[in-house]
PDB file with SEQRES, HELIX, SHEET and CRYST1 records, atoms N, CA, C and O in Angstrom:
SEQRES   1 A   67  UNK UNK UNK UNK UNK UNK UNK UNK UNK UNK UNK UNK UNK          
SEQRES   2 A   67  UNK UNK UNK UNK UNK UNK UNK UNK UNK UNK UNK UNK UNK          
SEQRES   3 A   67  UNK UNK UNK UNK UNK UNK UNK UNK UNK UNK UNK UNK UNK          
SEQRES   4 A   67  UNK UNK UNK UNK UNK UNK UNK UNK UNK UNK UNK UNK UNK          
SEQRES   5 A   67  UNK UNK UNK UNK UNK UNK UNK UNK UNK UNK UNK UNK UNK          
SEQRES   6 A   67  UNK UNK                                                      
HELIX    1 AA1 UNK A    4  UNK A   33  1                                  30    
HELIX    2 AA2 UNK A   38  UNK A   40  5                                   3    
SHEET    1 AA1 2 UNK A  44  UNK A  48  0                                        
SHEET    2 AA1 2 UNK A  51  UNK A  55 -1                                        
CRYST1    1.000    1.000    1.000  90.00  90.00  90.00 P 1           1          
ATOM      1  N   UNK A   1     111.584  72.597  71.938  1.00  0.00           N  
ATOM      2  CA  UNK A   1     110.447  72.342  71.236  1.00  0.00           C  
ATOM      3  C   UNK A   1     109.218  73.150  71.815  1.00  0.00           C  
ATOM      4  O   UNK A   1     109.020  73.182  73.029  1.00  0.00           O  
ATOM      5  N   UNK A   2     108.382  73.815  70.897  1.00  0.00           N  
ATOM      6  CA  UNK A   2     107.384  74.581  71.350  1.00  0.00           C  
ATOM      7  C   UNK A   2     106.260  73.775  71.845  1.00  0.00           C  
ATOM      8  O   UNK A   2     105.993  72.696  71.315  1.00  0.00           O  
ATOM      9  N   UNK A   3     105.544  74.274  72.897  1.00  0.00           N  
ATOM     10  CA  UNK A   3     104.374  73.547  73.379  1.00  0.00           C  
ATOM     11  C   UNK A   3     103.230  74.004  72.446  1.00  0.00           C  
ATOM     12  O   UNK A   3     103.357  75.036  71.788  1.00  0.00           O  
ATOM     13  N   UNK A   4     102.115  73.247  72.382  1.00  0.00           N  
ATOM     14  CA  UNK A   4     101.014  73.505  71.558  1.00  0.00           C  
ATOM     15  C   UNK A   4     100.400  74.918  71.839  1.00  0.00           C  
ATOM     16  O   UNK A   4      99.897  75.561  70.918  1.00  0.00           O  
ATOM     17  N   UNK A   5     100.446  75.368  73.055  1.00  0.00           N  
ATOM     18  CA  UNK A   5      99.850  76.706  73.376  1.00  0.00           C  
ATOM     19  C   UNK A   5     100.765  77.777  72.765  1.00  0.00           C  
ATOM     20  O   UNK A   5     100.291  78.753  72.182  1.00  0.00           O  
ATOM     21  N   UNK A   6     102.150  77.569  72.917  1.00  0.00           N  
ATOM     22  CA  UNK A   6     103.123  78.566  72.392  1.00  0.00           C  
ATOM     23  C   UNK A   6     102.880  78.704  70.892  1.00  0.00           C  
ATOM     24  O   UNK A   6     102.816  79.802  70.340  1.00  0.00           O  
ATOM     25  N   UNK A   7     102.743  77.496  70.237  1.00  0.00           N  
ATOM     26  CA  UNK A   7     102.626  77.485  68.765  1.00  0.00           C  
ATOM     27  C   UNK A   7     101.326  78.091  68.360  1.00  0.00           C  
ATOM     28  O   UNK A   7     101.291  78.802  67.356  1.00  0.00           O  
ATOM     29  N   UNK A   8     100.211  77.854  69.093  1.00  0.00           N  
ATOM     30  CA  UNK A   8      98.899  78.462  68.708  1.00  0.00           C  
ATOM     31  C   UNK A   8      99.004  80.004  68.891  1.00  0.00           C  
ATOM     32  O   UNK A   8      98.502  80.768  68.066  1.00  0.00           O  
ATOM     33  N   UNK A   9      99.640  80.423  69.949  1.00  0.00           N  
ATOM     34  CA  UNK A   9      99.784  81.857  70.286  1.00  0.00           C  
ATOM     35  C   UNK A   9     100.593  82.532  69.100  1.00  0.00           C  
ATOM     36  O   UNK A   9     100.180  83.573  68.588  1.00  0.00           O  
ATOM     37  N   UNK A  10     101.651  81.965  68.716  1.00  0.00           N  
ATOM     38  CA  UNK A  10     102.474  82.481  67.604  1.00  0.00           C  
ATOM     39  C   UNK A  10     101.664  82.603  66.373  1.00  0.00           C  
ATOM     40  O   UNK A  10     101.626  83.691  65.797  1.00  0.00           O  
ATOM     41  N   UNK A  11     101.004  81.569  65.912  1.00  0.00           N  
ATOM     42  CA  UNK A  11     100.135  81.599  64.816  1.00  0.00           C  
ATOM     43  C   UNK A  11      99.014  82.631  64.861  1.00  0.00           C  
ATOM     44  O   UNK A  11      98.698  83.307  63.882  1.00  0.00           O  
ATOM     45  N   UNK A  12      98.430  82.713  66.060  1.00  0.00           N  
ATOM     46  CA  UNK A  12      97.315  83.757  66.273  1.00  0.00           C  
ATOM     47  C   UNK A  12      97.935  85.161  66.045  1.00  0.00           C  
ATOM     48  O   UNK A  12      97.350  85.995  65.355  1.00  0.00           O  
ATOM     49  N   UNK A  13      99.103  85.400  66.625  1.00  0.00           N  
ATOM     50  CA  UNK A  13      99.737  86.735  66.554  1.00  0.00           C  
ATOM     51  C   UNK A  13     100.037  87.021  64.930  1.00  0.00           C  
ATOM     52  O   UNK A  13      99.761  88.105  64.415  1.00  0.00           O  
ATOM     53  N   UNK A  14     100.590  85.998  64.252  1.00  0.00           N  
ATOM     54  CA  UNK A  14     100.867  86.153  62.858  1.00  0.00           C  
ATOM     55  C   UNK A  14      99.569  86.582  62.076  1.00  0.00           C  
ATOM     56  O   UNK A  14      99.499  87.583  61.363  1.00  0.00           O  
ATOM     57  N   UNK A  15      98.613  85.740  62.297  1.00  0.00           N  
ATOM     58  CA  UNK A  15      97.307  85.958  61.537  1.00  0.00           C  
ATOM     59  C   UNK A  15      96.717  87.339  61.910  1.00  0.00           C  
ATOM     60  O   UNK A  15      96.278  88.060  61.014  1.00  0.00           O  
ATOM     61  N   UNK A  16      96.694  87.705  63.118  1.00  0.00           N  
ATOM     62  CA  UNK A  16      96.203  88.994  63.589  1.00  0.00           C  
ATOM     63  C   UNK A  16      96.995  90.083  62.932  1.00  0.00           C  
ATOM     64  O   UNK A  16      96.407  91.058  62.464  1.00  0.00           O  
ATOM     65  N   UNK A  17      98.270  89.969  62.873  1.00  0.00           N  
ATOM     66  CA  UNK A  17      99.114  90.987  62.192  1.00  0.00           C  
ATOM     67  C   UNK A  17      98.727  91.254  60.783  1.00  0.00           C  
ATOM     68  O   UNK A  17      98.578  92.390  60.332  1.00  0.00           O  
ATOM     69  N   UNK A  18      98.554  90.042  60.038  1.00  0.00           N  
ATOM     70  CA  UNK A  18      98.190  90.136  58.664  1.00  0.00           C  
ATOM     71  C   UNK A  18      96.835  90.784  58.521  1.00  0.00           C  
ATOM     72  O   UNK A  18      96.631  91.634  57.654  1.00  0.00           O  
ATOM     73  N   UNK A  19      95.890  90.377  59.388  1.00  0.00           N  
ATOM     74  CA  UNK A  19      94.542  90.927  59.228  1.00  0.00           C  
ATOM     75  C   UNK A  19      94.497  92.469  59.500  1.00  0.00           C  
ATOM     76  O   UNK A  19      93.788  93.209  58.819  1.00  0.00           O  
ATOM     77  N   UNK A  20      95.277  92.916  60.514  1.00  0.00           N  
ATOM     78  CA  UNK A  20      95.345  94.293  60.824  1.00  0.00           C  
ATOM     79  C   UNK A  20      95.911  95.120  59.684  1.00  0.00           C  
ATOM     80  O   UNK A  20      95.420  96.198  59.352  1.00  0.00           O  
ATOM     81  N   UNK A  21      97.007  94.548  59.077  1.00  0.00           N  
ATOM     82  CA  UNK A  21      97.666  95.210  57.896  1.00  0.00           C  
ATOM     83  C   UNK A  21      96.635  95.334  56.814  1.00  0.00           C  
ATOM     84  O   UNK A  21      96.482  96.426  56.268  1.00  0.00           O  
ATOM     85  N   UNK A  22      95.898  94.268  56.455  1.00  0.00           N  
ATOM     86  CA  UNK A  22      94.939  94.315  55.347  1.00  0.00           C  
ATOM     87  C   UNK A  22      93.843  95.274  55.704  1.00  0.00           C  
ATOM     88  O   UNK A  22      93.380  95.963  54.795  1.00  0.00           O  
ATOM     89  N   UNK A  23      93.371  95.399  56.933  1.00  0.00           N  
ATOM     90  CA  UNK A  23      92.311  96.300  57.323  1.00  0.00           C  
ATOM     91  C   UNK A  23      92.805  97.705  57.155  1.00  0.00           C  
ATOM     92  O   UNK A  23      92.075  98.542  56.623  1.00  0.00           O  
ATOM     93  N   UNK A  24      94.042  98.015  57.594  1.00  0.00           N  
ATOM     94  CA  UNK A  24      94.654  99.346  57.495  1.00  0.00           C  
ATOM     95  C   UNK A  24      94.718  99.729  56.062  1.00  0.00           C  
ATOM     96  O   UNK A  24      94.281 100.825  55.712  1.00  0.00           O  
ATOM     97  N   UNK A  25      95.254  98.865  55.178  1.00  0.00           N  
ATOM     98  CA  UNK A  25      95.336  99.177  53.728  1.00  0.00           C  
ATOM     99  C   UNK A  25      94.079  99.395  53.014  1.00  0.00           C  
ATOM    100  O   UNK A  25      94.008 100.223  52.105  1.00  0.00           O  
ATOM    101  N   UNK A  26      93.022  98.640  53.413  1.00  0.00           N  
ATOM    102  CA  UNK A  26      91.678  98.914  52.746  1.00  0.00           C  
ATOM    103  C   UNK A  26      91.074 100.253  53.180  1.00  0.00           C  
ATOM    104  O   UNK A  26      90.473 100.992  52.400  1.00  0.00           O  
ATOM    105  N   UNK A  27      91.291 100.538  54.588  1.00  0.00           N  
ATOM    106  CA  UNK A  27      90.873 101.795  55.106  1.00  0.00           C  
ATOM    107  C   UNK A  27      91.493 103.021  54.417  1.00  0.00           C  
ATOM    108  O   UNK A  27      90.813 103.974  54.037  1.00  0.00           O  
ATOM    109  N   UNK A  28      92.830 102.936  54.282  1.00  0.00           N  
ATOM    110  CA  UNK A  28      93.574 104.025  53.654  1.00  0.00           C  
ATOM    111  C   UNK A  28      93.091 104.206  52.160  1.00  0.00           C  
ATOM    112  O   UNK A  28      92.948 105.320  51.656  1.00  0.00           O  
ATOM    113  N   UNK A  29      92.856 103.042  51.506  1.00  0.00           N  
ATOM    114  CA  UNK A  29      92.438 103.137  50.065  1.00  0.00           C  
ATOM    115  C   UNK A  29      91.007 103.721  49.993  1.00  0.00           C  
ATOM    116  O   UNK A  29      90.654 104.453  49.069  1.00  0.00           O  
ATOM    117  N   UNK A  30      90.241 103.377  50.968  1.00  0.00           N  
ATOM    118  CA  UNK A  30      88.787 103.916  50.981  1.00  0.00           C  
ATOM    119  C   UNK A  30      88.812 105.462  51.152  1.00  0.00           C  
ATOM    120  O   UNK A  30      88.148 106.209  50.433  1.00  0.00           O  
ATOM    121  N   UNK A  31      89.588 105.868  52.111  1.00  0.00           N  
ATOM    122  CA  UNK A  31      89.572 107.376  52.410  1.00  0.00           C  
ATOM    123  C   UNK A  31      90.300 108.114  51.271  1.00  0.00           C  
ATOM    124  O   UNK A  31      89.984 109.265  50.968  1.00  0.00           O  
ATOM    125  N   UNK A  32      91.261 107.450  50.656  1.00  0.00           N  
ATOM    126  CA  UNK A  32      92.019 108.136  49.586  1.00  0.00           C  
ATOM    127  C   UNK A  32      91.073 108.340  48.321  1.00  0.00           C  
ATOM    128  O   UNK A  32      91.221 109.306  47.573  1.00  0.00           O  
ATOM    129  N   UNK A  33      90.172 107.450  48.144  1.00  0.00           N  
ATOM    130  CA  UNK A  33      89.350 107.480  46.993  1.00  0.00           C  
ATOM    131  C   UNK A  33      88.048 108.126  47.189  1.00  0.00           C  
ATOM    132  O   UNK A  33      87.308 108.293  46.219  1.00  0.00           O  
ATOM    133  N   UNK A  34      87.686 108.529  48.451  1.00  0.00           N  
ATOM    134  CA  UNK A  34      86.391 109.163  48.759  1.00  0.00           C  
ATOM    135  C   UNK A  34      86.293 110.550  48.166  1.00  0.00           C  
ATOM    136  O   UNK A  34      87.119 111.408  48.477  1.00  0.00           O  
ATOM    137  N   UNK A  35      85.269 110.804  47.287  1.00  0.00           N  
ATOM    138  CA  UNK A  35      85.104 112.059  46.711  1.00  0.00           C  
ATOM    139  C   UNK A  35      84.638 113.069  47.741  1.00  0.00           C  
ATOM    140  O   UNK A  35      83.981 112.732  48.727  1.00  0.00           O  
ATOM    141  N   UNK A  36      85.004 114.342  47.478  1.00  0.00           N  
ATOM    142  CA  UNK A  36      84.597 115.439  48.356  1.00  0.00           C  
ATOM    143  C   UNK A  36      83.045 115.746  48.117  1.00  0.00           C  
ATOM    144  O   UNK A  36      82.638 115.946  46.972  1.00  0.00           O  
ATOM    145  N   UNK A  37      82.257 115.777  49.132  1.00  0.00           N  
ATOM    146  CA  UNK A  37      80.870 116.061  48.893  1.00  0.00           C  
ATOM    147  C   UNK A  37      80.667 117.541  48.223  1.00  0.00           C  
ATOM    148  O   UNK A  37      81.340 118.493  48.617  1.00  0.00           O  
ATOM    149  N   UNK A  38      79.819 117.651  47.317  1.00  0.00           N  
ATOM    150  CA  UNK A  38      79.607 118.866  46.565  1.00  0.00           C  
ATOM    151  C   UNK A  38      79.074 120.004  47.433  1.00  0.00           C  
ATOM    152  O   UNK A  38      79.278 121.183  47.146  1.00  0.00           O  
ATOM    153  N   UNK A  39      78.391 119.611  48.494  1.00  0.00           N  
ATOM    154  CA  UNK A  39      77.726 120.632  49.352  1.00  0.00           C  
ATOM    155  C   UNK A  39      78.707 121.296  50.277  1.00  0.00           C  
ATOM    156  O   UNK A  39      78.425 122.359  50.829  1.00  0.00           O  
ATOM    157  N   UNK A  40      79.931 120.645  50.466  1.00  0.00           N  
ATOM    158  CA  UNK A  40      80.849 121.183  51.424  1.00  0.00           C  
ATOM    159  C   UNK A  40      82.242 121.103  50.821  1.00  0.00           C  
ATOM    160  O   UNK A  40      83.089 120.336  51.279  1.00  0.00           O  
ATOM    161  N   UNK A  41      82.465 121.905  49.788  1.00  0.00           N  
ATOM    162  CA  UNK A  41      83.834 121.824  49.072  1.00  0.00           C  
ATOM    163  C   UNK A  41      84.847 122.530  50.001  1.00  0.00           C  
ATOM    164  O   UNK A  41      86.031 122.196  49.955  1.00  0.00           O  
ATOM    165  N   UNK A  42      84.428 123.477  50.826  1.00  0.00           N  
ATOM    166  CA  UNK A  42      85.419 124.197  51.637  1.00  0.00           C  
ATOM    167  C   UNK A  42      85.539 123.547  53.063  1.00  0.00           C  
ATOM    168  O   UNK A  42      86.072 124.163  53.986  1.00  0.00           O  
ATOM    169  N   UNK A  43      85.023 122.275  53.212  1.00  0.00           N  
ATOM    170  CA  UNK A  43      85.095 121.687  54.506  1.00  0.00           C  
ATOM    171  C   UNK A  43      86.505 121.408  54.982  1.00  0.00           C  
ATOM    172  O   UNK A  43      87.405 121.300  54.150  1.00  0.00           O  
ATOM    173  N   UNK A  44      86.724 121.296  56.179  1.00  0.00           N  
ATOM    174  CA  UNK A  44      88.040 121.068  56.696  1.00  0.00           C  
ATOM    175  C   UNK A  44      87.957 119.767  57.469  1.00  0.00           C  
ATOM    176  O   UNK A  44      87.067 119.599  58.302  1.00  0.00           O  
ATOM    177  N   UNK A  45      88.879 118.838  57.204  1.00  0.00           N  
ATOM    178  CA  UNK A  45      88.933 117.509  57.904  1.00  0.00           C  
ATOM    179  C   UNK A  45      90.056 117.481  58.881  1.00  0.00           C  
ATOM    180  O   UNK A  45      91.176 117.866  58.548  1.00  0.00           O  
ATOM    181  N   UNK A  46      89.785 117.023  60.118  1.00  0.00           N  
ATOM    182  CA  UNK A  46      90.781 116.842  61.056  1.00  0.00           C  
ATOM    183  C   UNK A  46      90.654 115.460  61.703  1.00  0.00           C  
ATOM    184  O   UNK A  46      89.610 114.810  61.639  1.00  0.00           O  
ATOM    185  N   UNK A  47      91.738 115.046  62.316  1.00  0.00           N  
ATOM    186  CA  UNK A  47      91.672 113.641  62.893  1.00  0.00           C  
ATOM    187  C   UNK A  47      91.455 113.750  64.340  1.00  0.00           C  
ATOM    188  O   UNK A  47      92.180 114.440  65.058  1.00  0.00           O  
ATOM    189  N   UNK A  48      90.421 113.044  64.782  1.00  0.00           N  
ATOM    190  CA  UNK A  48      90.055 113.016  66.163  1.00  0.00           C  
ATOM    191  C   UNK A  48      90.010 111.538  66.628  1.00  0.00           C  
ATOM    192  O   UNK A  48      89.259 110.751  66.051  1.00  0.00           O  
ATOM    193  N   UNK A  49      90.768 111.157  67.623  1.00  0.00           N  
ATOM    194  CA  UNK A  49      90.896 109.846  68.092  1.00  0.00           C  
ATOM    195  C   UNK A  49      91.080 108.790  66.979  1.00  0.00           C  
ATOM    196  O   UNK A  49      90.477 107.718  67.012  1.00  0.00           O  
ATOM    197  N   UNK A  50      91.919 109.128  66.011  1.00  0.00           N  
ATOM    198  CA  UNK A  50      92.223 108.225  64.917  1.00  0.00           C  
ATOM    199  C   UNK A  50      91.211 108.099  63.785  1.00  0.00           C  
ATOM    200  O   UNK A  50      91.312 107.206  62.943  1.00  0.00           O  
ATOM    201  N   UNK A  51      90.169 109.066  63.774  1.00  0.00           N  
ATOM    202  CA  UNK A  51      89.188 109.050  62.824  1.00  0.00           C  
ATOM    203  C   UNK A  51      89.163 110.440  62.109  1.00  0.00           C  
ATOM    204  O   UNK A  51      89.465 111.451  62.744  1.00  0.00           O  
ATOM    205  N   UNK A  52      88.820 110.496  60.847  1.00  0.00           N  
ATOM    206  CA  UNK A  52      88.679 111.771  60.117  1.00  0.00           C  
ATOM    207  C   UNK A  52      87.394 112.280  60.434  1.00  0.00           C  
ATOM    208  O   UNK A  52      86.397 111.557  60.411  1.00  0.00           O  
ATOM    209  N   UNK A  53      87.356 113.630  60.766  1.00  0.00           N  
ATOM    210  CA  UNK A  53      86.037 114.240  61.077  1.00  0.00           C  
ATOM    211  C   UNK A  53      85.978 115.505  60.194  1.00  0.00           C  
ATOM    212  O   UNK A  53      86.989 116.182  60.007  1.00  0.00           O  
ATOM    213  N   UNK A  54      84.820 115.804  59.670  1.00  0.00           N  
ATOM    214  CA  UNK A  54      84.528 116.968  58.924  1.00  0.00           C  
ATOM    215  C   UNK A  54      84.032 118.045  59.836  1.00  0.00           C  
ATOM    216  O   UNK A  54      83.069 117.923  60.593  1.00  0.00           O  
ATOM    217  N   UNK A  55      84.814 119.163  59.687  1.00  0.00           N  
ATOM    218  CA  UNK A  55      84.380 120.347  60.533  1.00  0.00           C  
ATOM    219  C   UNK A  55      83.394 121.174  59.857  1.00  0.00           C  
ATOM    220  O   UNK A  55      83.633 121.600  58.728  1.00  0.00           O  
ATOM    221  N   UNK A  56      82.344 121.425  60.436  1.00  0.00           N  
ATOM    222  CA  UNK A  56      81.265 122.249  59.879  1.00  0.00           C  
ATOM    223  C   UNK A  56      81.004 123.462  60.819  1.00  0.00           C  
ATOM    224  O   UNK A  56      81.267 123.407  62.020  1.00  0.00           O  
ATOM    225  N   UNK A  57      80.489 124.527  60.233  1.00  0.00           N  
ATOM    226  CA  UNK A  57      80.165 125.651  61.110  1.00  0.00           C  
ATOM    227  C   UNK A  57      78.677 125.629  61.434  1.00  0.00           C  
ATOM    228  O   UNK A  57      77.898 125.052  60.674  1.00  0.00           O  
ATOM    229  N   UNK A  58      78.296 126.184  62.441  1.00  0.00           N  
ATOM    230  CA  UNK A  58      76.846 126.331  62.790  1.00  0.00           C  
ATOM    231  C   UNK A  58      76.157 127.384  61.899  1.00  0.00           C  
ATOM    232  O   UNK A  58      76.741 128.419  61.575  1.00  0.00           O  
ATOM    233  N   UNK A  59      74.945 127.103  61.524  1.00  0.00           N  
ATOM    234  CA  UNK A  59      74.251 128.113  60.575  1.00  0.00           C  
ATOM    235  C   UNK A  59      74.009 129.398  61.323  1.00  0.00           C  
ATOM    236  O   UNK A  59      73.688 129.395  62.512  1.00  0.00           O  
ATOM    237  N   UNK A  60      74.165 130.479  60.629  1.00  0.00           N  
ATOM    238  CA  UNK A  60      73.880 131.736  61.234  1.00  0.00           C  
ATOM    239  C   UNK A  60      72.423 131.994  61.454  1.00  0.00           C  
ATOM    240  O   UNK A  60      71.550 131.600  60.682  1.00  0.00           O  
ATOM    241  N   UNK A  61      72.211 132.663  62.524  1.00  0.00           N  
ATOM    242  CA  UNK A  61      70.737 133.011  62.761  1.00  0.00           C  
ATOM    243  C   UNK A  61      70.334 134.254  62.029  1.00  0.00           C  
ATOM    244  O   UNK A  61      71.163 135.152  61.883  1.00  0.00           O  
ATOM    245  N   UNK A  62      69.129 134.368  61.564  1.00  0.00           N  
ATOM    246  CA  UNK A  62      68.650 135.595  60.804  1.00  0.00           C  
ATOM    247  C   UNK A  62      68.726 136.795  61.762  1.00  0.00           C  
ATOM    248  O   UNK A  62      68.490 136.680  62.965  1.00  0.00           O  
ATOM    249  N   UNK A  63      69.050 137.890  61.201  1.00  0.00           N  
ATOM    250  CA  UNK A  63      69.104 139.167  61.998  1.00  0.00           C  
ATOM    251  C   UNK A  63      67.639 139.611  62.310  1.00  0.00           C  
ATOM    252  O   UNK A  63      66.780 139.620  61.429  1.00  0.00           O  
ATOM    253  N   UNK A  64      67.392 139.979  63.598  1.00  0.00           N  
ATOM    254  CA  UNK A  64      66.075 140.502  63.873  1.00  0.00           C  
ATOM    255  C   UNK A  64      66.084 141.977  63.695  1.00  0.00           C  
ATOM    256  O   UNK A  64      66.967 142.689  64.174  1.00  0.00           O  
ATOM    257  N   UNK A  65      65.078 142.423  62.994  1.00  0.00           N  
ATOM    258  CA  UNK A  65      64.917 143.877  62.751  1.00  0.00           C  
ATOM    259  C   UNK A  65      64.381 144.509  64.034  1.00  0.00           C  
ATOM    260  O   UNK A  65      63.431 144.005  64.633  1.00  0.00           O  
ATOM    261  N   UNK A  66      64.955 145.541  64.423  1.00  0.00           N  
ATOM    262  CA  UNK A  66      64.369 146.280  65.670  1.00  0.00           C  
ATOM    263  C   UNK A  66      63.517 147.457  65.121  1.00  0.00           C  
ATOM    264  O   UNK A  66      63.923 148.122  64.168  1.00  0.00           O  
ATOM    265  N   UNK A  67      62.359 147.699  65.720  1.00  0.00           N  
ATOM    266  CA  UNK A  67      61.485 148.739  65.264  1.00  0.00           C  
ATOM    267  C   UNK A  67      61.422 149.782  66.249  1.00  0.00           C  
ATOM    268  O   UNK A  67      60.722 150.775  66.052  1.00  0.00           O  
TER     269      UNK A  67                                                      
END                                                                             
């Protein structure tokens, strides 16, 4: 027979697993439906530490005219 602590731990693990699955499903659905911003259609996305990151380039500096 399970002690009350073992039973509580088992229930907590089951609930936690369900919550994590639901959170992952909603996150995947959110990123799949996210529209591409119009200002950066050529942007490149990479995964960094489990998050999607948009790679942008630094703006070019104007050329200085030498006289």
